[in-house]
Structure formats: C-alpha cells, structure tokens
C-alpha positions as CSV (number, residue, x, y, z in Angstrom):
1,M,156.2,103.2,56.7
2,I,154.9,105.2,59.6
3,C,153.4,102.2,61.4
4,N,156.2,99.7,60.7
5,E,158.3,99.1,63.8
6,I,161.3,97.9,62.0
7,Y,162.2,101.5,61.2
8,R,162.5,102.2,65.0
9,G,164.7,99.2,65.4
10,V,162.2,96.4,66.5
11,I,161.5,93.3,64.5
12,V,158.0,91.9,65.1
13,W,156.7,88.6,63.8
14,N,153.9,86.1,64.5
15,C,151.4,88.9,64.1
16,V,149.2,87.0,61.8
17,G,148.3,83.3,61.7
18,K,146.4,81.2,59.2
19,I,143.4,79.3,60.3
20,R,141.4,76.9,58.0
21,N,137.9,77.8,57.3
22,P,135.8,74.7,57.9
23,Q,133.2,75.7,55.3
24,T,135.5,76.4,52.4
25,G,138.6,74.4,53.4
26,R,140.8,77.4,52.6
27,K,143.3,79.0,55.1
28,V,142.4,82.6,56.0
29,P,144.6,85.0,57.8
30,R,143.7,86.0,61.3
31,V,145.5,88.6,63.5
32,N,147.1,86.9,66.6
33,P,146.6,88.4,70.0
34,R,149.3,91.0,70.9
35,S,150.5,88.6,73.7
36,E,151.6,86.1,71.1
37,W,153.5,88.5,69.0
38,Q,157.3,88.0,69.0
39,R,159.5,91.1,69.3
40,I,163.3,91.5,69.1
41,E,165.4,94.7,69.4
42,A,167.4,95.4,66.2
43,P,169.2,98.7,66.8
44,H,171.2,98.5,63.6
45,L,167.9,98.8,61.6
46,R,166.8,102.0,63.4
47,I,166.3,104.9,60.9
48,V,163.8,106.9,63.0
49,P,164.8,108.3,66.4
50,E,162.7,107.1,69.3
51,E,161.4,110.6,70.2
52,L,160.2,111.2,66.6
53,W,158.6,107.7,66.7
54,Q,156.7,108.4,69.9
55,E,155.6,111.9,68.7
56,T,154.3,110.4,65.4
57,T,152.3,107.5,66.9
58,A,150.7,110.0,69.5
59,R,149.8,112.2,66.5
60,L,148.3,109.3,64.6
61,A,146.3,108.2,67.6
62,K,144.9,111.7,68.1
63,A,144.0,111.8,64.4
64,R,142.2,108.4,64.5
65,N,140.1,109.6,67.4
66,A,139.2,112.8,65.5
67,N,137.9,111.0,62.4
68,C,134.5,110.2,63.7
69,G,135.0,106.5,64.0
70,W,137.1,105.9,60.9
71,K,140.2,104.0,61.6
72,G,143.1,105.8,59.9
73,V,142.2,107.9,56.8
74,P,138.5,108.7,56.0
75,P,137.2,107.2,52.8
76,R,137.9,108.8,49.5
77,R,134.4,108.3,48.0
78,I,131.2,109.5,49.7
79,L,129.4,106.2,49.3
80,S,132.3,104.0,50.6
81,G,131.1,101.1,52.7
82,L,127.4,101.8,51.9
83,L,126.8,100.0,48.6
84,R,125.8,96.3,48.4
85,C,125.6,93.8,45.6
86,G,122.1,93.1,44.5
87,A,122.9,89.4,43.8
88,C,124.7,88.4,47.0
89,G,124.7,91.2,49.5
90,S,128.4,91.7,49.6
91,S,130.1,95.1,49.6
92,I,130.6,97.0,46.4
93,V,134.2,98.2,46.1
94,S,136.4,100.1,43.8
95,A,137.8,98.0,41.0
96,G,140.2,100.0,39.1
97,S,139.3,102.4,36.3
98,Q,138.3,102.6,32.7
99,R,139.3,105.7,30.6
100,G,140.1,107.5,33.9
101,R,136.7,106.9,35.5
102,P,136.6,104.7,38.7
103,M,134.7,101.5,38.4
104,A,132.7,99.5,41.1
105,R,132.2,95.8,41.4
106,C,131.0,93.2,43.9
107,S,133.9,92.2,46.3
108,R,132.8,88.6,46.6
109,S,133.0,88.3,42.7
110,I,136.5,89.8,42.8
111,E,137.9,87.9,45.6
112,S,136.4,84.4,45.4
113,G,134.3,84.4,42.3
114,D,131.4,83.1,44.4
115,C,129.0,85.8,43.2
116,T,127.3,85.6,39.8
117,N,127.4,89.5,39.5
118,S,130.7,90.2,37.7
119,R,129.5,93.3,36.1
120,Q,131.4,96.6,36.7
121,C,129.7,100.0,37.0
122,R,131.0,103.5,36.9
123,L,131.2,105.0,40.4
124,D,130.5,108.6,39.2
125,L,127.2,107.3,37.7
126,I,126.3,105.6,40.9
127,E,127.2,108.7,43.0
128,E,125.3,110.8,40.6
129,A,122.2,108.6,40.9
130,V,122.2,108.5,44.6
131,L,123.2,112.1,45.4
132,G,122.2,114.1,42.3
133,G,119.4,111.9,41.1
134,P,116.5,112.8,43.4
135,A,116.9,116.6,42.8
136,R,117.4,116.2,39.1
137,G,114.6,113.7,38.7
138,A,111.9,116.4,38.8
139,Q,113.6,118.3,35.9
140,E,114.6,115.4,33.5
141,P,112.6,112.4,32.6
142,R,114.6,109.2,33.2
143,R,114.9,106.0,31.1
144,D,115.5,102.5,32.2
145,R,113.1,102.3,35.2
146,G,114.5,105.2,37.1
147,R,118.1,104.5,36.6
148,P,120.4,106.9,34.7
149,P,121.4,105.7,31.3
150,G,124.5,103.4,31.3
151,L,124.1,102.3,35.0
152,C,124.4,98.5,35.2
153,R,121.4,96.5,36.2
154,G,123.1,94.1,38.5
155,M,123.4,96.5,41.3
156,G,120.1,98.1,40.7
157,A,118.2,96.8,43.8
158,A,120.7,98.1,46.3
159,L,121.1,101.3,44.4
160,E,117.3,101.8,44.3
161,G,117.1,101.3,48.0
162,A,119.8,103.9,48.6
163,I,118.0,106.4,46.3
164,A,114.6,105.8,48.1
165,R,116.2,106.3,51.5
166,E,117.9,109.6,50.2
167,R,114.5,110.8,48.7
168,R,112.8,110.0,52.1
169,G,115.4,111.9,54.0
170,R,115.2,115.0,51.7
171,A,111.4,114.9,51.7
172,H,111.4,114.8,55.5
173,A,114.0,117.6,55.9
174,T,112.1,119.7,53.5
175,G,108.9,119.2,55.4
176,C,110.5,119.9,58.7
177,A,112.1,123.2,57.2
178,S,108.7,124.3,56.0
179,R,107.2,123.9,59.4
180,G,110.3,125.6,61.0
181,R,111.7,122.5,62.8
182,A,114.9,120.7,62.5
183,P,114.9,117.2,61.2
184,S,115.1,114.4,63.7
185,R,118.3,112.4,64.2
186,R,116.5,109.2,63.2
187,S,115.5,110.6,59.8
188,R,119.0,111.8,59.1
189,Q,120.4,108.2,59.5
190,G,118.1,106.9,56.9
C-alpha cells in the first residue's frame, strides 16, 4: 500500500508489458521504461496527503540505502539467495511449510516444472547443516555421507559446497586468530 500511487490520487498504467520468449514461446512480463508509463491525476481517489506521501517515500529511500544492497526488506532467512538446486542450478526458495516447519524447493521445479528435482527439504535442517554442522561435526558422528539425517539428497551437491566453503572460512579464521591476525576480506566472502 505504501508504494501504490493510487492512494495519493494518481492512476498509473502501462508499467509492465508482455514479451514472447523465443525459446519457450510463452509470454513473460517485463517492466516498461518509466518514459512509457501512463499517468493520470485522480484527486477523488486520494486517501494519503501529499506531504505524508513525500515523507514516506523519502524514508523508504533512506532505508533502502541503509540495507547494505538489499532492495526493500532484508531477507528473513540467513541463506536466502545462496542455495542452488543440485539438478539444474536454479535458486532454492521457500515453498510453504509442513507441520509448522518451513520447506525449501527448486524454483524452476515450482514455476515451470522443467527441473527433475521436485523434492522438498526442511529449511531448518539445511540451515543447521550449513551453519551448525561444521562445529557439531567434531562432536557427533554423522550418517548419510556427511548430511544430517532427514536431509534430502536432491540438494546435496549445492549444500555440500556451501558446507565446505563454511568449513574453509572457519578454519582460516581460526588459524588467523591463533596467529593474532584478522582474516582477510577474500576469505570471508568464501
């Protein structure tokens, strides 16, 4: 509601056009250039005063710049945007929940059905394996080739890569700390 200009009394249309994808033959939405957008004043639709609208948009712009590159709200999950499908390489996204626990699934499998990996995995298990796994691995033996029990195997390759990067980063940071140096920026990025 905050970003919808109709509440300030302006109707905007022609923001999005559909272009046919030559590979798939499907029409896909594309944002039109702002110069092509059509606007018309509709003062009878205004429910937010102009001063409040300007103050809110300025505050939102300031918040966007302060979020370290995130557009809008920072992600809810710590691994958002980092996980990839082991079968097709697409992003792993949140796909609802089962028994109150968030689930993850390949975005290509959800949206187009082009990926053969239609399995769902619990996000809490993935996060535990990536973030808590390397530290806990020394204390508890693991089954299933290094994955925690119950973690689906369709996403294993991408997850194992993330775990390996995390282990290397932790080992490097520990080594630097023992030598009294700060870890280099390159090693923190993975």
